[in-house]
C-alpha positions as CSV (number, residue, x, y, z in Angstrom):
1,M,0.9,26.5,14.1
2,K,2.6,23.6,15.7
3,I,-0.7,21.9,16.4
4,K,-1.7,22.4,12.7
5,L,1.6,21.0,11.5
6,K,1.4,18.0,13.8
7,S,-2.2,17.4,12.8
8,G,-1.2,17.5,9.1
9,I,1.6,15.0,9.7
10,L,-0.8,12.7,11.6
11,A,-3.4,13.0,8.8
12,I,-1.0,11.8,6.1
13,R,-0.1,8.7,8.2
14,P,3.7,8.6,7.6
15,K,3.9,4.9,8.8
16,T,1.8,3.9,5.8
17,L,4.0,5.5,3.2
18,S,6.3,2.5,2.9
19,A,3.5,1.0,0.8
20,A,4.2,3.8,-1.7
21,L,8.0,3.9,-1.4
22,C,8.7,0.2,-1.6
23,P,7.2,-0.8,-5.0
24,V,8.9,2.2,-6.7
25,M,12.2,1.1,-5.1
26,V,11.8,-2.5,-6.4
27,G,10.6,-1.3,-9.9
28,T,13.6,1.0,-10.2
29,S,16.0,-1.9,-9.1
30,L,14.5,-4.0,-11.8
31,A,15.3,-1.2,-14.3
32,V,18.9,-1.1,-12.9
33,L,19.1,-4.9,-13.5
34,D,18.3,-4.4,-17.1
35,D,20.6,-1.4,-17.5
36,S,17.6,0.9,-18.1
37,F,17.7,3.2,-15.0
38,K,16.5,6.7,-15.6
39,F,16.5,9.2,-12.7
40,T,13.7,11.6,-13.8
41,P,10.9,9.1,-14.4
42,A,11.9,7.1,-11.3
43,L,11.6,10.3,-9.2
44,L,8.3,11.2,-10.8
45,C,7.0,7.7,-10.1
46,L,8.0,8.0,-6.4
47,L,6.3,11.4,-6.1
48,F,3.1,10.1,-7.8
49,A,3.0,7.0,-5.6
50,L,3.5,9.1,-2.4
51,L,0.8,11.6,-3.4
52,I,-1.7,8.8,-4.2
53,Q,-1.0,7.1,-0.9
54,I,-1.4,10.4,1.0
55,G,-4.5,11.4,-0.9
56,T,-6.1,8.0,-0.2
57,N,-5.2,8.4,3.5
58,L,-6.8,11.9,3.7
59,A,-9.9,10.7,1.8
60,N,-10.1,7.7,4.1
61,D,-9.9,9.9,7.2
62,Y,-12.7,12.2,5.9
63,Y,-15.1,9.6,4.6
64,D,-14.7,7.0,7.4
65,F,-15.7,9.8,9.8
66,I,-18.7,10.8,7.6
67,K,-19.8,7.2,7.3
68,G,-19.4,6.4,11.0
69,A,-16.5,4.0,10.8
70,D,-14.2,6.3,12.9
71,T,-15.7,6.6,16.4
72,E,-14.5,6.7,19.9
73,E,-14.7,2.9,20.0
74,R,-12.1,2.6,17.2
75,L,-8.9,0.8,18.5
76,G,-6.4,2.2,16.0
77,P,-4.3,5.4,15.8
78,K,-6.1,8.7,16.2
79,R,-7.9,10.1,13.1
80,V,-7.7,13.8,12.8
81,T,-11.2,14.4,11.3
82,A,-13.0,12.3,13.9
83,S,-10.9,14.0,16.7
84,G,-11.7,17.5,15.4
85,L,-8.1,18.3,14.8
86,I,-8.8,19.2,11.2
87,S,-12.3,20.4,10.1
88,L,-14.3,18.6,7.4
89,N,-13.9,21.5,5.0
90,R,-10.2,21.7,5.4
91,M,-9.7,17.9,5.1
92,R,-11.8,17.9,1.9
93,T,-9.7,20.7,0.5
94,M,-6.4,19.0,1.5
95,T,-7.6,15.8,-0.2
96,A,-8.4,17.6,-3.5
97,V,-5.1,19.5,-3.5
98,V,-3.1,16.3,-3.0
99,F,-4.9,14.5,-5.8
100,L,-4.5,17.5,-8.1
101,L,-0.7,17.4,-7.4
102,A,-0.7,13.7,-8.2
103,F,-2.4,14.4,-11.5
104,A,0.2,17.1,-12.3
105,V,3.1,14.8,-11.5
106,G,1.4,12.0,-13.6
107,L,1.4,14.4,-16.6
108,G,5.1,14.6,-16.3
109,L,5.4,10.9,-16.9
110,V,3.4,10.9,-20.1
111,P,6.5,11.7,-22.3
112,Y,8.1,8.5,-20.8
113,G,5.2,6.1,-21.2
114,G,2.7,7.6,-23.6
115,W,-1.0,8.3,-23.2
116,K,-1.7,5.0,-21.4
117,L,0.1,6.4,-18.4
118,L,-2.4,9.2,-18.3
119,V,-5.2,6.7,-18.2
120,V,-3.5,4.7,-15.5
121,G,-2.9,7.9,-13.5
122,I,-6.5,9.0,-13.8
123,I,-7.8,5.6,-12.7
124,S,-5.3,5.5,-9.8
125,I,-6.6,8.9,-8.6
126,A,-10.2,7.9,-9.1
127,L,-9.8,4.7,-7.1
128,G,-7.7,6.3,-4.4
129,Y,-10.6,8.7,-3.9
130,G,-13.1,6.0,-4.3
131,Y,-11.5,3.7,-1.8
132,T,-13.9,5.1,0.8
133,A,-15.9,7.7,-1.2
134,G,-18.6,7.6,-3.8
135,P,-21.5,5.3,-4.3
136,F,-19.4,2.2,-4.5
137,P,-16.5,2.6,-2.0
138,L,-14.0,-0.2,-2.4
139,A,-13.2,-0.5,1.2
140,Y,-16.9,-0.9,2.2
141,L,-17.5,-3.6,-0.4
142,G,-14.6,-5.8,0.6
143,L,-12.4,-4.9,-2.4
144,G,-9.6,-3.2,-0.5
145,E,-7.2,-6.1,-0.8
146,I,-7.6,-6.2,-4.6
147,F,-7.1,-2.5,-4.8
148,V,-3.8,-2.7,-2.8
149,L,-2.5,-5.7,-4.8
150,I,-3.2,-4.1,-8.1
151,F,-2.1,-0.5,-7.5
152,F,0.6,-0.9,-4.9
153,G,1.9,-4.1,-6.5
154,W,1.4,-4.6,-10.2
155,V,0.9,-1.0,-11.2
156,A,3.5,0.7,-8.9
157,V,6.2,-1.8,-9.6
158,G,5.3,-2.5,-13.2
159,F,4.9,1.1,-14.4
160,T,8.0,2.3,-12.5
161,Y,9.9,-0.3,-14.5
162,M,8.1,0.4,-17.7
163,V,8.8,4.2,-17.8
164,Q,12.5,3.4,-17.5
165,A,12.9,0.2,-19.5
166,G,10.0,0.5,-21.9
167,G,8.1,-2.8,-21.3
168,F,7.1,-5.6,-18.9
169,N,8.3,-9.1,-18.2
170,S,7.6,-12.1,-16.0
171,I,10.1,-11.0,-13.3
172,V,8.4,-7.6,-13.0
173,F,5.0,-9.4,-12.6
174,L,6.4,-11.7,-9.9
175,A,8.1,-8.8,-8.0
176,G,4.9,-6.7,-8.3
177,T,2.9,-9.7,-6.9
178,A,5.2,-10.1,-4.0
179,V,5.3,-6.5,-3.0
180,G,1.6,-6.1,-3.5
181,A,0.9,-9.2,-1.3
182,L,3.0,-7.9,1.6
183,S,1.4,-4.4,1.2
184,T,-2.0,-6.0,1.3
185,N,-1.2,-7.5,4.7
186,L,-1.0,-4.0,6.2
187,L,-4.7,-3.7,5.2
188,V,-5.5,-7.1,6.5
189,V,-4.2,-6.2,10.0
190,N,-6.1,-3.0,9.9
191,N,-9.3,-4.7,8.9
192,L,-8.9,-7.4,11.6
193,R,-8.4,-4.8,14.3
194,D,-11.4,-2.7,13.2
195,V,-13.9,-5.6,12.7
196,D,-16.2,-4.5,15.6
197,T,-16.5,-0.9,14.6
198,D,-16.7,-1.7,10.9
199,V,-19.7,-3.9,11.5
200,K,-21.5,-1.0,13.1
201,A,-20.6,1.3,10.2
202,N,-21.7,-1.4,7.6
203,K,-18.1,-1.4,6.3
204,R,-18.2,-4.9,4.7
205,T,-14.5,-5.7,4.6
206,L,-13.4,-9.3,4.1
207,A,-12.8,-9.5,7.8
208,V,-16.4,-8.5,8.5
209,R,-17.8,-10.8,5.8
210,F,-15.9,-13.9,6.6
211,G,-14.7,-13.4,10.2
212,R,-11.4,-13.3,12.1
213,K,-10.3,-16.9,11.4
214,F,-10.6,-16.3,7.6
215,T,-8.7,-13.1,7.9
216,A,-5.8,-14.8,9.8
217,H,-5.6,-17.4,7.0
218,E,-5.7,-14.5,4.5
219,Y,-2.7,-12.9,6.1
220,R,-0.8,-16.1,5.9
221,A,-1.7,-16.7,2.3
222,W,-0.5,-13.3,1.2
223,F,2.8,-13.8,3.0
224,A,3.2,-17.3,1.5
225,L,2.5,-15.9,-2.0
226,A,5.3,-13.3,-1.6
227,M,7.8,-15.9,-0.5
228,F,6.8,-18.2,-3.4
229,C,7.2,-15.4,-5.9
230,T,10.7,-14.7,-4.5
231,I,11.7,-18.3,-5.0
232,V,10.4,-18.4,-8.5
233,M,12.3,-15.2,-9.4
234,A,15.5,-16.7,-8.0
235,I,15.0,-19.8,-10.2
236,I,14.2,-17.8,-13.4
237,L,17.2,-15.5,-12.9
238,R,19.4,-18.4,-11.7
239,S,20.6,-16.4,-8.8
240,F,20.9,-17.6,-5.2
241,L,21.4,-14.0,-4.2
242,L,17.7,-13.4,-4.9
243,L,16.9,-15.7,-2.0
244,L,18.2,-13.1,0.3
245,P,14.7,-11.5,0.8
246,L,13.7,-14.8,2.5
247,A,15.5,-13.5,5.5
248,V,12.2,-11.8,6.5
249,M,10.6,-15.2,7.0
250,P,11.3,-15.5,10.8
251,L,9.5,-12.2,11.5
252,G,6.8,-12.9,9.0
253,A,6.2,-16.5,10.2
254,G,6.0,-15.2,13.8
255,L,3.3,-12.7,12.7
256,C,1.5,-15.5,10.8
257,F,1.3,-17.5,14.0
258,K,0.4,-14.5,16.2
259,I,-2.4,-13.2,14.0
260,G,-4.5,-16.3,14.6
261,K,-4.8,-15.6,18.3
262,P,-7.3,-13.1,19.9
263,Q,-5.5,-9.8,20.4
264,T,-6.1,-6.3,21.9
265,G,-6.0,-3.1,19.9
266,P,-2.5,-2.1,21.0
267,V,-1.2,-5.5,19.9
268,Y,-2.7,-5.1,16.5
269,I,-1.1,-1.7,16.2
270,T,2.3,-3.3,17.0
271,M,1.6,-6.1,14.5
272,L,0.8,-3.4,11.8
273,G,4.2,-1.8,12.5
274,Q,5.9,-5.2,12.3
275,S,4.1,-6.1,9.0
276,S,5.3,-2.8,7.6
277,L,8.9,-3.7,8.7
278,V,8.5,-7.0,6.8
279,L,7.5,-5.1,3.7
280,V,10.4,-2.6,4.0
281,F,13.0,-5.2,4.8
282,Y,11.8,-7.4,2.0
283,C,11.9,-4.6,-0.6
284,V,15.3,-3.4,0.5
285,L,16.8,-6.9,0.3
286,T,15.1,-7.5,-3.0
287,S,16.4,-4.3,-4.4
288,F,19.9,-4.9,-3.1
289,S,19.8,-8.4,-4.7
290,L,18.6,-7.2,-8.0
291,I,21.2,-4.5,-8.2
292,L,24.1,-6.9,-7.4
293,I,23.1,-9.7,-9.8
């Protein structure tokens, strides 16, 4: 039983869940700023985002193994399907159950945001599944970064705010862009690490299509975009307090420098963890600033 529980935890990839938690935290803080905080829809948004992230991770584990992207040559953390820790049938069932739960939670948000939330929820689930599955898997077509920016940036931040405050504004867009950009960098590090095995599996990520040098510049561009959005938010809201998230710049700048050099698999894994810390620290500081303004 312990082995099954441990395998299940490994399968959901807990270290990636910050990409689901952070945008909801920022979206809710924006609602607090506008005196519009509502506990129930905020909680439902959090549960929905977590389930979408977990479902996407499970589907990714299953289909990357099926398509030959996860092999013994892979440098990243162990994948449970490829390792035989969870059978293909069980992983397929787990994926379906998680996405069904996400759909059920999404239905709970309809009273707060109307029918359009149902459409957004269905699209989110379909693309979470279709990230590595189906005839046109996003990850295999080099569209992973766009998926992350849209759904873990604009959609997650924007609709978390919308179900509480009832609309959108420029600050919500800028915050969503910043969070989405830093979330995208988690994928960029993954893709850079997996270039060699992705080439063999015909997984045409941007790192595969354009090479390591391009991918290093891509990482730097996403980080710079997040910092730029932060400065613009501070100017619009006329608050120096909103510059506090720039405190992540030393760690982020160090990663921007480091990513341009040839690295080993373990180093990329460390960089992924550090990129996740940049995202978490940025979102915590942004949320703290927004609440205190």
